[in-house]
DRENMI-457470 format. One line per 5 residues: their letters; for each residue z, y, x of N, C-alpha, C. Coordinates in nm, 2 decimals, padded with zeros to 4 digits. Atoms other than C-alpha are relative to their C-alpha. Last residue first. Example, Ala and Ser with C-alpha at 12.3 -4.5 7.8 and 13.67 -1.06 7.14 Angstrom:
sa) 00.00/-00.11/-00.09/00.71/-00.11/01.37/00.08/00.11/-00.08; 00.00/-00.12/00.09/00.78/-00.45/01.23/00.00/00.12/00.09
END
This chain:
alged) -00.14/00.04/-00.01/02.17/00.78/-01.21/00.03/-00.01/00.15; -00.03/00.13/-00.07/01.84/00.96/-01.20/00.15/-00.02/00.01; 00.02/00.01/-00.14/01.77/01.24/-01.45/00.02/-00.14/00.05; -00.12/00.05/-00.07/01.93/01.24/-01.79/-00.02/-00.01/00.15; -00.11/-00.10/-00.01/01.67/01.48/-01.93/00.12/-00.05/00.07
glyas) -00.07/-00.02/00.13/01.38/01.25/-01.85/00.12/00.09/00.02; -00.12/00.08/00.00/01.27/01.12/-01.51/00.07/00.01/-00.14; 00.01/00.14/-00.03/00.91/01.23/-01.52/00.13/-00.08/-00.03; 00.13/00.06/00.02/00.84/01.57/-01.65/00.00/-00.15/00.02; 00.06/-00.03/00.13/01.19/01.72/-01.70/-00.13/-00.08/-00.03
iveph) -00.09/00.05/00.10/01.37/01.56/-01.41/-00.06/00.02/-00.14; 00.00/00.14/-00.01/01.07/01.62/-01.18/00.09/-00.06/-00.11; 00.13/00.04/00.06/01.04/01.98/-01.29/-00.02/-00.15/00.00; 00.00/-00.01/00.15/01.41/02.04/-01.23/-00.13/-00.05/-00.06; 00.10/-00.10/00.03/01.41/01.89/-00.87/-00.02/00.02/-00.16
arvae) -00.07/-00.11/00.06/01.74/01.70/-00.82/-00.10/00.11/-00.05; -00.09/00.06/00.11/01.59/01.36/-00.74/00.05/00.12/-00.08; 00.09/00.03/00.11/01.32/01.54/-00.53/00.08/-00.05/-00.12; 00.05/-00.12/00.05/01.59/01.70/-00.31/-00.10/-00.02/-00.12; -00.11/-00.06/00.07/01.78/01.37/-00.28/-00.05/00.14/-00.06
pegsa) -00.03/00.06/00.13/01.46/01.18/-00.19/00.10/00.08/-00.08; -00.10/00.10/-00.02/01.34/01.42/00.09/00.05/-00.05/-00.14; -00.11/-00.03/-00.10/01.03/01.61/00.00/00.10/-00.11/00.02; 00.01/00.09/-00.12/00.74/01.64/-00.24/00.11/00.04/00.10; -00.11/-00.01/-00.09/00.72/01.79/-00.59/-00.02/-00.10/00.12
ilrgn) -00.09/-00.10/00.05/00.47/01.86/-00.87/00.12/00.02/00.10; -00.12/00.03/-00.08/00.16/01.69/-00.73/00.10/00.11/-00.03; -00.04/-00.11/-00.07/-00.10/01.71/-01.01/00.13/-00.03/00.07; 00.09/-00.03/-00.11/-00.30/01.43/-01.15/00.04/00.11/00.09; 00.13/-00.05/00.05/-00.12/01.44/-01.48/-00.09/00.04/00.11
vlvsv) 00.00/00.00/00.15/00.22/01.40/-01.30/-00.14/00.07/-00.05; 00.12/-00.03/00.05/00.25/01.30/-00.93/00.01/00.00/-00.16; 00.01/00.03/00.14/00.58/01.30/-00.75/-00.13/00.06/-00.06; 00.09/-00.10/00.07/00.61/01.28/-00.38/-00.01/-00.04/-00.14; 00.05/00.04/00.13/00.91/01.11/-00.20/-00.09/00.11/-00.06
rdalr) 00.04/-00.11/00.08/01.02/01.12/00.16/-00.07/-00.05/-00.13; -00.04/-00.11/-00.08/01.21/00.88/00.38/-00.03/00.13/-00.07; 00.09/-00.11/-00.04/01.17/00.62/00.11/00.07/00.10/00.09; 00.09/00.02/-00.12/01.34/00.28/00.09/-00.05/00.13/00.06; -00.07/00.07/-00.11/01.65/00.31/-00.13/-00.09/00.00/00.12
fvadv) -00.10/-00.09/-00.06/01.50/00.59/-00.35/00.09/-00.08/00.11; 00.06/-00.12/-00.06/01.19/00.39/-00.41/00.10/00.08/00.07; 00.06/00.04/-00.13/01.37/00.07/-00.49/-00.05/00.11/00.08; -00.12/00.04/-00.08/01.58/00.24/-00.76/-00.05/-00.04/00.14; -00.06/-00.12/-00.06/01.26/00.41/-00.89/00.12/-00.03/00.09
dheil) -00.14/00.03/-00.01/01.08/00.08/-00.95/00.07/00.11/00.08; -00.07/-00.04/00.12/00.75/00.22/-01.06/00.15/-00.02/00.01; -00.09/00.10/00.06/00.60/00.20/-00.71/00.07/00.06/-00.12; 00.02/-00.04/00.14/00.33/00.36/-00.49/00.08/-00.11/-00.08; -00.04/00.10/00.10/00.44/00.32/-00.13/-00.01/00.06/-00.14
lvtlq) 00.00/-00.09/00.12/00.27/00.50/00.16/00.02/-00.10/-00.12; 00.03/00.06/00.14/00.38/00.30/00.46/00.00/00.12/-00.10; -00.02/-00.10/00.10/00.37/00.38/00.84/-00.04/-00.06/-00.14; 00.12/-00.08/00.05/00.39/00.09/01.08/00.05/00.10/-00.10; 00.13/00.05/-00.05/00.61/-00.14/01.29/-00.11/00.09/-00.04
srlre) 00.01/-00.02/-00.15/00.97/-00.01/01.27/-00.14/-00.03/00.05; -00.02/-00.14/-00.04/00.96/00.03/00.89/-00.02/00.03/00.15; 00.13/-00.06/-00.04/00.80/-00.31/00.83/00.02/00.14/00.06; 00.03/00.06/-00.13/01.15/-00.47/00.81/-00.13/00.06/00.06; -00.10/-00.06/-00.10/01.24/-00.23/00.53/-00.03/-00.05/00.14
ilavi) 00.05/-00.14/-00.03/00.92/-00.33/00.35/00.10/00.07/00.10; 00.12/00.01/-00.09/01.03/-00.70/00.38/-00.05/00.14/00.03; -00.05/00.04/-00.13/01.38/-00.63/00.24/-00.12/-00.01/00.10; -00.06/-00.12/-00.05/01.22/-00.44/-00.06/00.05/-00.03/00.15; 00.11/-00.09/-00.04/00.99/-00.74/-00.11/00.06/00.13/00.06
rasde) 00.07/00.06/-00.12/01.28/-00.99/-00.12/-00.10/00.10/00.06; -00.09/-00.02/-00.12/01.48/-00.76/-00.35/-00.06/-00.06/00.13; 00.00/-00.14/-00.03/01.19/-00.75/-00.59/00.08/00.03/00.12; 00.13/-00.03/-00.07/01.15/-01.13/-00.58/-00.01/00.15/00.04; -00.01/00.07/-00.13/01.52/-01.17/-00.68/-00.12/00.02/00.09
pgtga) -00.10/-00.07/-00.09/01.51/-00.90/-00.95/00.00/-00.07/00.14; -00.13/00.00/00.04/01.19/-01.04/-01.11/00.10/00.06/00.10; -00.09/00.08/-00.06/00.84/-00.94/-01.02/00.14/00.01/-00.06; -00.01/00.13/00.07/00.57/-00.80/-01.25/00.10/-00.10/00.07; 00.05/00.01/00.14/00.48/-00.51/-01.02/00.01/-00.15/-00.05
mpedl) -00.10/00.07/00.07/00.69/-00.52/-00.70/-00.04/-00.02/-00.15; -00.03/00.14/-00.05/00.41/-00.44/-00.47/00.10/-00.08/-00.08; -00.10/00.07/00.09/00.31/-00.14/-00.68/00.02/-00.14/00.04; 00.02/-00.04/00.14/00.01/-00.02/-00.47/00.08/-00.09/-00.09; -00.05/00.10/00.08/00.12/-00.04/-00.10/00.00/00.04/-00.15
lllrp) -00.01/-00.05/00.14/-00.10/00.17/00.12/00.05/-00.11/-00.09; 00.02/00.10/00.11/-00.03/00.05/00.48/00.02/00.07/-00.13; -00.04/-00.05/00.12/-00.09/00.29/00.77/-00.03/-00.10/-00.11; -00.10/-00.09/-00.05/-00.11/00.15/01.12/00.06/00.08/-00.12; 00.01/-00.14/00.04/-00.28/-00.16/00.99/00.10/00.09/00.08
rtala) -00.08/-00.08/-00.10/-00.31/-00.49/01.17/-00.01/00.15/-00.03; 00.10/-00.09/-00.05/-00.58/-00.63/00.93/00.06/00.09/00.11; 00.09/00.06/-00.09/-00.36/-00.93/00.88/-00.10/00.09/00.06; -00.05/-00.01/-00.14/-00.09/-00.70/00.74/-00.09/-00.07/00.10; 00.01/-00.14/-00.05/-00.30/-00.65/00.43/00.05/00.01/00.14
lglel) 00.14/-00.02/-00.02/-00.33/-01.03/00.38/-00.03/00.14/00.05; 00.04/00.06/-00.12/00.04/-01.07/00.43/-00.15/00.02/00.03; -00.04/-00.10/-00.10/00.10/-00.82/00.15/-00.03/-00.05/00.14; 00.10/-00.11/00.01/-00.11/-01.05/-00.07/00.04/00.11/00.10; 00.12/00.05/-00.07/00.11/-01.34/00.04/-00.10/00.11/00.00
arqeg) -00.04/00.00/-00.14/00.43/-01.14/-00.06/-00.12/-00.05/00.08; -00.01/-00.14/-00.04/00.28/-01.07/-00.40/00.02/00.01/00.15; 00.14/-00.05/-00.01/00.18/-01.43/-00.44/00.00/00.14/00.04; 00.06/00.06/-00.12/00.54/-01.53/-00.36/-00.15/00.04/00.02; -00.06/-00.08/-00.11/00.67/-01.29/-00.63/-00.06/-00.05/00.14
hslaa) 00.06/-00.14/00.00/00.43/-01.44/-00.88/00.05/00.08/00.12; -00.05/-00.09/00.11/00.54/-01.79/-00.79/-00.06/00.13/00.01; -00.11/-00.08/-00.04/00.31/-02.00/-00.57/00.05/00.08/-00.12; -00.13/00.07/00.03/00.10/-02.28/-00.72/00.12/00.08/00.04; -00.02/00.01/00.14/-00.22/-02.07/-00.74/00.14/-00.06/-00.04
apvea) -00.04/-00.13/00.04/-00.19/-01.98/-00.37/00.03/-00.01/-00.15; 00.11/-00.09/00.05/-00.21/-02.35/-00.29/00.05/00.13/-00.06; 00.01/-00.01/00.15/00.10/-02.47/-00.10/-00.12/00.08/-00.04; 00.10/00.09/00.06/00.05/-02.57/00.26/-00.01/00.00/-00.15; 00.13/-00.02/-00.06/00.22/-02.27/00.42/-00.10/-00.09/-00.06
raglg) 00.09/00.02/00.11/00.52/-02.26/00.18/-00.15/00.00/00.05; -00.02/00.13/00.06/00.80/-02.30/00.43/-00.10/-00.03/-00.10; 00.02/00.10/-00.10/00.68/-02.00/00.64/00.01/-00.14/-00.06; 00.06/00.11/00.06/00.66/-01.78/00.33/-00.03/-00.12/00.09; -00.10/00.09/00.06/00.90/-01.50/00.42/-00.06/-00.13/-00.07
vqdll) -00.02/-00.03/00.14/00.65/-01.23/00.48/00.09/-00.10/-00.08; -00.04/-00.14/00.01/00.69/-01.24/00.86/00.02/00.04/-00.15; -00.14/-00.01/-00.03/00.69/-01.62/00.86/00.05/00.15/-00.02; -00.08/00.06/00.11/00.36/-01.62/00.68/00.15/00.01/00.03; 00.00/-00.10/00.11/00.23/-01.36/00.93/00.07/-00.07/-00.12
araed) -00.09/-00.10/-00.03/00.33/-01.59/01.22/00.01/00.11/-00.11; -00.14/00.05/00.01/00.16/-01.88/01.06/00.10/00.11/00.03; -00.03/00.01/00.14/-00.16/-01.68/01.02/00.14/-00.05/-00.03; -00.02/-00.13/00.05/-00.15/-01.58/01.38/00.03/00.00/-00.14; -00.13/-00.05/-00.06/-00.11/-01.94/01.49/00.04/00.14/-00.05
vlate) -00.11/00.06/00.07/-00.38/-02.05/01.24/00.14/00.04/00.06; -00.01/-00.05/00.13/-00.63/-01.81/01.38/00.12/-00.05/-00.08; -00.04/-00.14/-00.01/-00.56/-01.90/01.74/00.02/00.06/-00.14; -00.14/-00.01/-00.03/-00.58/-02.27/01.66/00.05/00.14/00.01; 00.00/-00.11/-00.10/-00.92/-02.26/01.48/00.15/00.03/00.03
ravpr) 00.01/00.06/-00.14/-00.92/-02.60/01.31/00.01/00.11/00.11; -00.13/00.06/-00.04/-00.78/-02.45/00.98/-00.01/-00.06/00.14; -00.08/-00.11/-00.06/-01.09/-02.23/00.95/00.13/-00.06/00.06; -00.12/-00.05/00.07/-01.29/-02.55/00.88/00.08/00.11/00.08; -00.11/00.02/-00.09/-01.63/-02.57/01.06/00.12/00.06/-00.07
wfsln) -00.06/00.13/00.03/-01.91/-02.62/00.81/00.13/-00.03/00.08; -00.05/00.01/00.14/-02.00/-02.25/00.78/00.07/-00.14/-00.02; 00.10/00.07/00.08/-02.01/-02.21/01.16/00.05/-00.03/-00.14; -00.01/00.14/00.02/-01.75/-01.97/01.28/-00.12/-00.05/-00.08; 00.12/00.05/00.05/-01.81/-01.63/01.43/00.00/-00.15/-00.02
sgsra) 00.03/00.13/-00.05/-01.47/-01.48/01.47/-00.12/-00.06/-00.07; 00.14/00.02/-00.02/-01.49/-01.12/01.37/-00.04/-00.13/00.06; 00.03/00.02/-00.14/-01.12/-01.06/01.44/-00.15/-00.02/00.02; -00.03/-00.11/-00.09/-01.05/-00.90/01.11/-00.05/-00.02/00.14; 00.09/-00.11/00.04/-01.24/-01.15/00.90/00.03/00.12/00.09
qvaia) 00.14/00.02/-00.05/-01.08/-01.44/01.09/-00.09/00.12/-00.03; 00.00/-00.02/-00.14/-00.73/-01.30/01.03/-00.14/-00.01/00.06; -00.02/-00.15/-00.02/-00.80/-01.27/00.66/00.00/00.03/00.15; 00.13/-00.06/00.04/-00.94/-01.63/00.65/00.01/00.15/00.03; 00.09/00.03/-00.11/-00.63/-01.75/00.84/-00.14/00.06/-00.03
lndia) -00.03/-00.09/-00.11/-00.41/-01.57/00.58/-00.09/-00.03/00.12; 00.03/-00.14/00.04/-00.57/-01.74/00.28/00.02/00.09/00.12; 00.14/-00.02/00.00/-00.57/-02.07/00.47/-00.04/00.14/-00.04; 00.04/-00.02/-00.14/-00.20/-02.04/00.54/-00.15/00.02/00.01; -00.05/-00.13/-00.05/-00.12/-01.99/00.17/-00.05/00.03/00.14
tfsrf) -00.15/-00.01/-00.04/-00.33/-02.28/00.07/00.03/00.14/00.05; -00.03/00.03/-00.14/-00.67/-02.23/-00.10/00.15/00.01/00.03; 00.01/00.14/-00.03/-00.74/-02.27/-00.47/00.03/-00.04/00.15; -00.11/00.07/00.07/-00.61/-01.92/-00.55/00.00/-00.15/00.03; 00.08/00.12/00.03/-00.82/-01.73/-00.30/00.10/-00.11/-00.05
lrtiq) -00.01/00.11/-00.09/-00.61/-01.42/-00.35/-00.10/-00.11/-00.02; 00.14/00.05/-00.02/-00.62/-01.08/-00.51/00.01/-00.11/00.11; 00.02/00.09/-00.12/-00.29/-00.97/-00.66/-00.14/-00.06/00.01; 00.03/00.14/00.05/-00.32/-00.68/-00.90/-00.03/-00.09/00.12; -00.09/00.01/00.11/-00.16/-00.35/-00.78/-00.01/-00.14/-00.06
fsral) 00.04/-00.05/00.14/-00.35/-00.39/-00.46/00.11/-00.03/-00.10; -00.02/00.11/00.08/-00.26/-00.39/-00.09/-00.01/00.04/-00.14; -00.06/-00.01/00.14/-00.43/-00.13/00.11/00.03/-00.14/-00.05; 00.02/00.12/00.08/-00.52/-00.08/00.48/00.08/00.02/-00.13; -00.05/-00.04/00.13/-00.58/00.22/00.71/-00.03/-00.12/-00.10
glrvr) -00.14/00.03/00.02/-00.60/00.11/01.07/00.06/00.04/-00.13; -00.09/-00.11/-00.06/-00.92/00.26/01.20/00.15/-00.03/-00.02; 00.01/00.01/-00.15/-01.10/-00.07/01.13/00.08/00.11/00.07; -00.08/00.12/-00.04/-00.97/-00.06/00.77/00.00/-00.01/00.15; -00.14/-00.04/00.00/-01.11/00.29/00.73/00.09/-00.11/00.05
ahlpm) -00.02/-00.08/-00.12/-01.45/00.16/00.84/00.14/00.05/00.01; -00.01/00.09/-00.12/-01.43/-00.12/00.58/00.02/00.08/00.13; -00.13/00.07/00.00/-01.35/00.13/00.30/00.01/-00.08/00.13; -00.02/00.12/00.09/-01.65/00.36/00.36/00.13/-00.08/00.03; 00.01/00.13/-00.08/-01.61/00.70/00.53/00.02/-00.12/-00.09
rtvdh) 00.12/00.07/00.05/-01.68/01.00/00.31/-00.02/-00.13/00.07; 00.02/-00.03/00.14/-01.33/01.17/00.34/-00.12/-00.08/-00.06; 00.05/00.12/00.07/-01.25/00.99/00.66/-00.04/00.02/-00.14; 00.04/-00.03/00.14/-01.22/01.30/00.88/-00.06/-00.12/-00.06; 00.14/00.02/00.04/-01.05/01.16/01.19/-00.02/00.04/-00.15
gdfri) 00.09/-00.10/-00.06/-00.73/01.30/01.33/-00.14/-00.01/-00.03; -00.01/00.01/-00.15/-00.52/00.99/01.27/-00.10/00.10/00.06; -00.08/00.11/-00.05/-00.65/00.98/00.91/00.00/00.00/00.15; 00.00/00.02/-00.14/-00.79/01.30/00.75/00.10/-00.11/00.03; -00.10/00.11/-00.04/-00.88/01.32/00.38/-00.02/-00.02/00.15
lgedp) 00.00/00.05/-00.13/-01.04/01.65/00.26/00.10/-00.11/00.02; -00.12/00.02/-00.08/-01.12/01.79/-00.08/-00.03/-00.07/00.13; -00.03/-00.11/-00.09/-01.37/01.77/-00.36/00.12/-00.03/00.09; 00.10/-00.11/00.03/-01.54/01.51/-00.58/00.02/00.12/00.09; -00.05/-00.12/00.06/-01.34/01.22/-00.42/-00.12/00.10/-00.03
alsgs) 00.04/-00.13/-00.07/-01.51/00.89/-00.35/00.06/00.12/-00.08; 00.05/-00.10/00.10/-01.34/00.57/-00.48/-00.02/00.13/00.08; 00.06/00.07/00.11/-01.28/00.25/-00.28/-00.05/00.09/-00.11; 00.15/00.00/-00.01/-01.22/00.45/00.04/-00.07/-00.08/-00.11; 00.05/00.13/-00.06/-00.85/00.37/00.09/-00.15/00.00/00.01
lqsvl) -00.05/00.01/-00.14/-00.74/00.73/00.03/-00.05/-00.12/00.07; 00.07/-00.09/-00.09/-00.96/00.77/-00.27/00.04/-00.01/00.14; 00.14/00.05/-00.01/-00.83/00.45/-00.43/-00.08/00.10/00.08; 00.00/00.10/-00.11/-00.48/00.58/-00.35/-00.14/-00.06/00.02; -00.02/-00.07/-00.13/-00.54/00.89/-00.56/-00.01/-00.10/00.11
ttkga) 00.12/-00.08/-00.03/-00.68/00.70/-00.85/00.01/00.07/00.13; 00.10/00.10/-00.05/-00.39/00.45/-00.83/-00.13/00.07/00.03; -00.05/00.06/-00.13/-00.14/00.74/-00.86/-00.11/-00.09/00.06; 00.11/-00.01/-00.10/-00.33/00.94/-01.13/00.04/-00.06/00.13; -00.02/-00.12/-00.08/-00.03/01.01/-01.36/-00.12/00.03/00.10
gnpgi) 00.10/-00.09/00.03/-00.15/00.76/-01.62/00.01/00.13/00.08; 00.13/00.07/00.02/00.17/00.57/-01.62/-00.10/00.11/-00.03; 00.02/00.08/00.12/00.45/00.80/-01.50/-00.13/-00.07/-00.01; 00.05/-00.07/00.11/00.49/00.92/-01.14/-00.02/-00.09/-00.12; -00.04/00.05/00.13/00.59/00.80/-00.80/-00.06/00.09/-00.11
lahie) 00.07/-00.07/00.10/00.45/00.82/-00.45/00.04/-00.05/-00.13; 00.02/00.06/00.13/00.68/00.70/-00.17/-00.07/00.10/-00.09; 00.03/-00.11/00.10/00.65/00.79/00.19/-00.03/-00.06/-00.13; 00.03/00.06/00.13/00.80/00.53/00.43/-00.01/00.12/-00.09; -00.08/-00.01/00.12/00.78/00.70/00.77/-00.04/-00.09/-00.11
grave) -00.12/00.08/00.00/00.65/00.60/01.11/00.09/00.01/-00.12; 00.00/00.12/-00.07/00.39/00.88/01.15/00.14/-00.07/-00.01; -00.04/-00.01/-00.14/00.42/01.15/00.88/-00.01/-00.14/00.07; -00.09/00.12/-00.03/00.24/01.13/00.55/00.02/00.00/00.15; -00.01/00.05/-00.14/00.10/01.47/00.44/00.09/-00.12/00.01
lsvsd) -00.11/00.09/-00.04/-00.01/01.57/00.09/-00.01/-00.04/00.15; -00.02/-00.01/-00.15/-00.24/01.81/-00.09/00.13/-00.07/00.04; -00.12/00.06/-00.06/-00.36/01.72/-00.44/-00.01/00.03/00.15; -00.02/-00.08/-00.12/-00.62/01.96/-00.61/00.13/-00.05/00.08; 00.01/-00.15/00.02/-00.59/01.79/-00.95/00.04/00.07/00.13
talvg) -00.07/-00.05/-00.12/-00.66/01.42/-00.92/-00.03/00.15/00.01; -00.10/00.11/-00.03/-00.75/01.27/-01.26/00.08/00.03/00.12; -00.02/-00.02/-00.14/-00.92/01.59/-01.39/00.11/-00.10/00.05; -00.14/00.02/-00.04/-01.05/01.46/-01.72/00.01/00.02/00.15; -00.07/-00.13/00.01/-01.37/01.62/-01.86/00.15/-00.02/00.05
gfrkc) 00.04/-00.08/00.12/-01.59/01.34/-01.74/00.08/00.13/00.00; 00.07/00.10/00.09/-01.39/01.15/-01.49/-00.04/00.07/-00.13; 00.03/-00.02/00.14/-01.30/01.41/-01.22/-00.06/-00.13/-00.06; 00.09/00.10/00.06/-01.15/01.36/-00.88/00.00/00.02/-00.15; 00.03/00.00/00.14/-01.00/01.64/-00.67/-00.09/-00.12/-00.04
lsrve) 00.08/00.11/00.05/-00.83/01.65/-00.33/-00.02/00.00/-00.15; 00.07/-00.05/00.12/-00.71/01.99/-00.21/-00.09/-00.11/-00.06; 00.01/-00.15/00.03/-00.61/01.87/00.14/-00.09/00.02/-00.13; 00.08/-00.02/00.12/-00.48/01.52/00.23/00.00/00.15/-00.04; 00.00/-00.14/00.06/-00.34/01.45/00.57/-00.10/00.01/-00.11
llpev) 00.09/-00.02/00.11/-00.25/01.10/00.70/00.02/00.14/-00.05; 00.09/00.11/-00.01/-00.09/01.03/01.04/-00.11/00.01/-00.11; -00.03/00.11/00.08/00.06/01.38/01.04/-00.10/-00.11/00.02; 00.11/00.03/00.09/00.01/01.61/01.34/00.03/-00.12/-00.09; 00.06/00.12/-00.05/00.35/01.71/01.48/-00.11/-00.04/-00.10
asm) 00.01/-00.02/-00.14/00.46/02.06/01.41/-00.07/-00.11/00.07; -00.11/00.04/-00.07/00.37/02.00/01.04/-00.02/00.03/00.15; 00.02/00.11/-00.09/00.10/02.20/00.87/00.13/-00.03/00.07
END
């Protein structure tokens, strides 16, 4: 255990699908205020692990504690209320709604605003003000009135991140936020995550290893459902088992 209680603590977490052990007794700590990256090859079990942390998938064994609370069997919505939020590998938006309406709906859902079904969300000044601030935060202030379907893929990823931020998380689980983005959009998302560093804790699941090693305070490596290394980026970069099992014989440049 750390001297300071971690914000997220995972102990001996297991998840089986038939005869496959997708999460193999994983133990992990995420410290308050850090960006902690989780990397590993396709099929390593990263998304399965994050699904258990968020509450969308129940573990078979083990413990998950968030901010001192045992959340192992707690439903997803209750974890969100505690401040544990997730953005998804696949973008999930109201595609026919504008960018600002997507965020206003997310703010409304968090605040519990009881609007009549015929009353447009856009008329709620407080909702729209917060939604506009979130749009500015994710770099989409000039795209407020554009339907989500008309945004570029990178802009959709940024908007989806804004939806997660609308829950006012203390720990944000980012599941491959740069998936499918080009270099320009990836750089924009990296810069956004950097800006979030001072506001909340991030557990980042990402295939872009260059981005991971630029951003992360600590890195954990998952292979075949098993955590093989966890620590500061340079130590993980040089770890023989990581080089062999994930990065290849040439290692990281």
